[in-house]
C-alpha positions in Angstrom: -30.4 21.1 37.5 -26.3 19.3 36.9 -25.6 20.2 33.0 -23.0 18.1 31.7 -20.1 19.6 29.1 -19.0 17.0 26.7 -17.3 17.7 23.3 -20.1 17.8 20.1 -18.9 15.6 17.0 -21.5 16.5 14.4 -21.7 14.3 11.3 -20.7 17.2 8.9 -18.1 18.4 11.1 -16.5 14.6 11.5 -17.5 13.1 8.0 -17.8 15.7 5.4 -14.2 16.6 5.2 -13.2 12.7 5.5 -15.5 12.4 2.5 -14.3 14.9 0.9 -10.6 14.2 0.9 -11.3 10.8 -0.1 -12.8 11.5 -3.0 -10.1 13.9 -4.0 -7.5 11.1 -3.1 -8.9 8.3 -4.7 -11.4 10.1 -8.0 -10.0 13.5 -8.9 -6.3 12.6 -8.7 -6.4 9.5 -10.2 -7.2 11.2 -13.2 -5.3 14.9 -12.9 -1.4 13.1 -12.2 0.8 11.1 -13.9 1.8 7.7 -12.9 5.7 8.7 -12.0 3.4 11.3 -9.6 0.8 8.6 -8.6 4.0 6.8 -7.5 5.4 9.8 -5.8 2.4 10.9 -4.1 1.6 7.0 -2.8 5.2 6.8 -1.1 3.9 10.2 0.4 0.9 9.0 1.2 2.9 6.3 3.2 5.1 8.9 5.2 1.5 10.4 6.0 0.5 6.9 8.2 4.1 7.0 10.0 3.4 10.4 11.0 -0.2 9.4 12.5 2.0 6.9 14.6 3.8 9.3 16.0 1.6 12.0 16.4 -0.3 9.1 18.7 2.6 8.7 20.7 4.3 12.1 20.4 1.3 14.7 20.5 -0.9 13.1 22.7 1.1 11.5 24.9 4.2 13.3 25.2 6.9 10.9 24.3 8.8 11.9 21.6 10.1 8.5 19.7 13.3 9.3 17.4 12.6 5.2 16.5 10.2 5.6 14.0 12.4 5.7 11.3 13.5 2.2 12.7 10.2 0.5 13.1 9.2 2.0 9.6 12.0 -0.4 8.4 11.3 -3.0 9.8 8.0 -3.2 8.2 9.6 -2.4 5.1 12.0 -5.5 5.0 9.8 -8.2 5.9 7.6 -7.4 3.0 10.7 -6.9 0.9 12.0 -10.1 1.7 8.2 -11.4 0.6 8.7 -9.8 -3.0 12.0 -10.9 -3.2 11.1 -14.4 -2.7 8.5 -14.0 -5.3 11.0 -12.3 -8.2 13.5 -15.2 -7.2 10.9 -18.0 -7.7 12.6 -21.4 -6.8 16.1 -19.9 -6.5 17.7 -17.9 -4.4 17.5 -14.4 -4.1 20.2 -12.8 -6.4 22.4 -11.5 -4.0 23.0 -14.9 -1.7 25.0 -16.7 -4.5 27.6 -13.7 -4.5 28.3 -13.9 -1.0 28.4 -18.0 -1.1 25.2 -18.4 0.7 24.0 -21.8 -1.1 20.7 -22.6 1.2 18.2 -20.0 1.9 17.9 -19.2 5.6 15.6 -20.2 8.0 14.9 -16.3 8.3 13.5 -16.1 5.4 11.1 -19.5 5.3 8.4 -17.8 6.1 8.5 -15.1 3.6 7.2 -17.1 1.0 3.6 -16.2 2.5 2.7 -12.9 2.1 -0.2 -13.0 4.3 2.3 -14.0 7.1 5.0 -11.5 5.5 2.3 -8.6 5.8 1.4 -9.8 9.7 5.0 -9.8 10.4 5.5 -6.9 9.2 2.9 -5.1 11.8 3.8 -7.6 14.6 7.6 -7.6 14.8 7.5 -3.8 15.1 5.0 -3.7 17.9 7.0 -6.6 19.5 10.4 -4.5 19.8 8.4 -1.7 20.7 6.3 -3.3 23.5 9.7 -5.1 24.9 12.0 -1.8 24.6 8.7 0.2 25.9 8.4 -1.9 29.3 11.8 -1.9 30.3 12.1 1.9 29.7 8.8 2.7 31.1 9.1 0.6 34.4 12.5 2.4 35.0 10.3 5.5 34.5 13.0 6.7 32.1 10.8 9.8 30.7 11.6 13.2 28.0 14.8 13.2 26.2 16.1 10.1 27.7 13.4 8.4 26.0 14.4 9.8 23.0 17.9 9.3 23.1 17.3 5.3 23.9 14.9 4.9 20.9 17.8 6.9 18.8 20.3 4.7 19.9 18.5 2.0 19.1 17.9 3.0 15.7 21.7 4.0 15.4 22.2 -0.3 16.9 19.8 -1.9 14.5 20.5 0.0 11.2 24.4 -0.4 12.0 23.8 -4.1 12.1 22.3 -4.5 9.2 25.0 -3.0 7.3 26.8 -5.9 8.5 24.6 -8.6 7.3 25.9 -9.2 3.3 24.9 -12.5 3.3 21.7 -12.4 5.1 20.3 -9.1 3.5 22.7 -7.6 1.1 24.3 -5.4 4.0 24.2 -1.6 2.8 23.3 -2.6 -0.4 19.7 -3.6 0.6 17.2 -5.6 -0.9 16.5 -5.0 -4.8 15.3 -7.2 -7.4 11.6 -6.8 -6.8 9.5 -6.9 -10.0 6.3 -8.2 -9.3 3.6 -8.0 -5.9 0.9 -10.8 -6.0 2.0 -11.8 -9.9 1.5 -8.2 -11.1 4.2 -6.1 -12.1 5.5 -3.9 -10.2 6.4 -1.4 -13.7 2.6 -1.9 -14.8 0.9 1.4 -14.5 -2.1 -0.3 -13.0 -0.1 -1.6 -10.3 1.2 1.1 -9.5 -2.0 3.1 -9.1 -3.5 -0.1 -6.9 -0.8 0.7 -4.8 -1.4 4.2 -4.4 -4.9 3.8 -4.4 -4.3 1.1 -0.9 -2.2 3.7 0.4 -5.2 5.8 0.4 -7.4 3.8 2.0 -4.7 2.4 4.9 -4.5 6.1 5.5 -8.0 6.6 6.0 -8.1 3.4 8.2 -5.4 4.0 10.4 -6.6 8.0 10.7 -10.1 6.7 11.6 -8.6 4.1 14.5 -6.6 7.1 15.5 -9.5 9.5 15.6 -11.8 6.7 17.3 -9.0 5.9 20.5 -8.1 9.5 21.0 -11.8 9.8 21.8 -12.4 7.0 23.9 -11.6 6.9 27.6 -7.9 5.4 26.3 -7.5 8.4 24.7 -8.4 10.5 27.6 -5.4 8.8 29.6 -2.9 9.1 26.9 -3.6 13.1 27.2 -3.8 12.6 31.2 -0.1 11.0 31.1 1.2 13.3 29.1 0.0 16.4 31.0 0.4 15.1 34.8 1.8 11.1 34.8 2.2 10.9 38.4 -1.5 11.9 38.9 -2.8 9.0 36.4 -0.8 7.1 39.1 -2.5 8.3 42.0 -6.1 7.9 40.4 -5.4 4.2 40.3 -4.0 3.3 36.3 -0.9 2.0 35.3 1.1 4.4 33.0 3.5 1.5 31.9 1.4 0.0 30.7 -0.8 2.6 28.8 2.8 4.4 27.4 3.4 0.6 26.4 0.2 0.0 24.1 1.0 3.2 22.5 4.3 3.0 21.8 4.0 -0.6 20.3 0.8 0.6 18.3 2.6 3.3 16.9 5.4 1.0 16.0 2.8 -1.2 14.4 1.8 1.2 11.9 4.7 2.6 11.3 5.9 -1.2 10.7 2.4 -1.1 7.8 3.3 2.0 6.5 6.9 0.7 5.9 5.2 -2.8 4.2 3.2 -0.3 1.5 6.3 2.2 1.2 8.6 -0.8 -0.4 6.9 -2.0 -3.4 6.8 1.8 -4.5 10.2 2.3 -4.2 11.2 -1.0 -5.1 14.3 -0.8 -2.5 14.7 -0.9 1.0 18.3 -0.3 3.0 19.8 0.6 6.3 20.1 4.1 5.1 16.3 4.2 5.1 15.9 3.0 8.7 18.7 5.2 10.2 18.5 8.2 12.9 18.1 11.0 9.8 14.7 9.1 8.3 13.5 9.4 12.4 14.4 12.7 13.0 12.3 13.7 9.1 9.5 12.0 10.4 9.4 14.6 13.9 9.7 17.6 11.9 6.6 16.1 9.4 4.9 16.2 12.7 6.0 19.1 14.0 5.6 21.0 10.7 2.2 20.2 10.7 1.2 20.5 14.3 1.6 18.0 16.9 -1.5 16.5 18.8 -4.0 17.2 15.6 -4.2 13.9 13.4 -4.9 16.4 10.9 -2.0 18.5 11.3 0.9 15.2 11.4 -0.8 14.2 7.4 -1.0 17.9 6.3 2.7 18.0 7.3 3.8 15.2 6.0 2.4 15.6 3.0 3.7 19.3 2.4 7.1 18.5 3.9 8.1 15.7 1.8 6.4 17.7 -1.9 8.4 20.8 -0.8 11.2 18.9 -0.8 10.5 17.0 -4.4 9.4 20.0 -5.7 12.8 22.2 -4.3 15.2 19.2 -4.8 14.1 18.9 -8.7 14.5 23.0 -8.8 17.7 23.7 -6.9 19.4 19.9 -6.2 22.6 22.1 -5.5 21.5 24.3 -1.9 17.5 22.3 -2.0 19.4 21.3 1.8 19.7 24.6 2.8 16.2 26.1 1.4 14.1 22.7 3.1 16.1 23.4 6.5 15.4 27.7 6.4 11.6 26.7 6.1 11.7 24.5 8.6 13.5 27.2 11.2 11.1 29.3 9.8 7.9 27.7 10.3 9.4 26.5 13.7 9.9 29.7 15.2 6.8 31.8 13.7 4.1 28.9 14.1 5.5 27.0 17.3 2.2 25.1 17.4 2.3 24.2 13.8 0.3 25.0 10.7 -2.8 23.2 12.1 -2.0 25.1 15.7 -1.8 28.4 14.1 -5.0 28.5 11.5 -7.0 27.4 14.9 -5.5 30.1 17.0 -5.9 32.3 13.7 -9.6 30.9 13.7 -10.4 31.8 17.3 -9.3 35.8 17.4 -10.9 36.3 14.2 -14.3 34.3 16.1 -17.7 36.3 16.4 -18.2 36.3 20.4 -21.9 35.4 20.6 -21.7 35.0 24.3 -24.4 37.0 26.2 -22.8 39.3 28.7 -21.6 38.3 32.0 -24.9 39.7 34.3 -26.9 37.6 32.3 -25.6 34.7 31.4 -27.1 32.0 33.5 -25.0 29.8 35.9 -24.2 26.4 35.1 -23.0 23.9 37.2 -20.0 21.5 35.4 -20.3 17.8 36.5 -16.8 16.9 37.2 -15.7 12.9 36.5 -13.1 11.7 38.5 -10.6 9.9 36.6 -10.2 6.8 38.7 -14.2 6.3 40.2 -16.0 8.2 37.9 -18.6 10.1 40.3 -19.6 13.4 40.4 -17.9 15.7 43.0 
């Protein structure tokens, strides 16, 4: 009799940790933390959303993108334009008259609507990533060359934004965000609502990514990472697969940016430059790429450590963070989650029967192309 060995996902293993984290984030922490701490944690949750998108394309597909900071910033700019228009009312944003602008530019017109702003915050990064990905992947650019191209695009866009004083206030960025949907951003209840929204969106993005990696599409992502040529010979189109996952990760980053900007109150070109993209890579590397939980954990731990250490030692905090990162990478090359898995495997009891009494099992192997038993 032929036995099919497939991964089993039990209810307890899948949902109990997720529910427990939800209770902690949505019930316990809002009661235990101050308004400032809630606002700070809300920002960190948006970072965790970006990390999930990067883990999807880097950890599972094997393409390290240094453009996630760009997509995050584009989403933030889209929603910041809406917030700026809401604060200005029927007038022009405050910075525009300083540069001699007398009429609202056409680029700002769609952002009177919050729904359009949210849609564009997701759609514009996806469009940019889709176009770039199609041109790059069609040419079979891989590895470090892909990273360099995304890094170059990030640098180019950041420089272009710096020169757009009349349109988006240049290097000063978009500020003057006072309300969101009519509620004051300075109100503690509004900050709490933004935090809860960020936590709910993080949970939704996590479930989406977990669903994707457990489907055939997720297995194709891993197959592309391990041997792209074999996937191509099996009849699949790796270009389409990589374009889709790249655009999806960009959309996730744009959504995170839209959640980030009302909690901070400013978005400037500095926040979407190369440094921001490298930091996102660090979060995923520390937590453990190829693990959704690791991406979230890395983003939260690194940014919490950054906040605590920079407050305690503002003069040398960058050296301390750099040393900690190097130490983690050297000691735990698979990240924190990977190291934990290795540790549990090492001390896991061996319940297997001796080889002489172990029955022979025929394992079904499935062809990637035809799905027939071999």
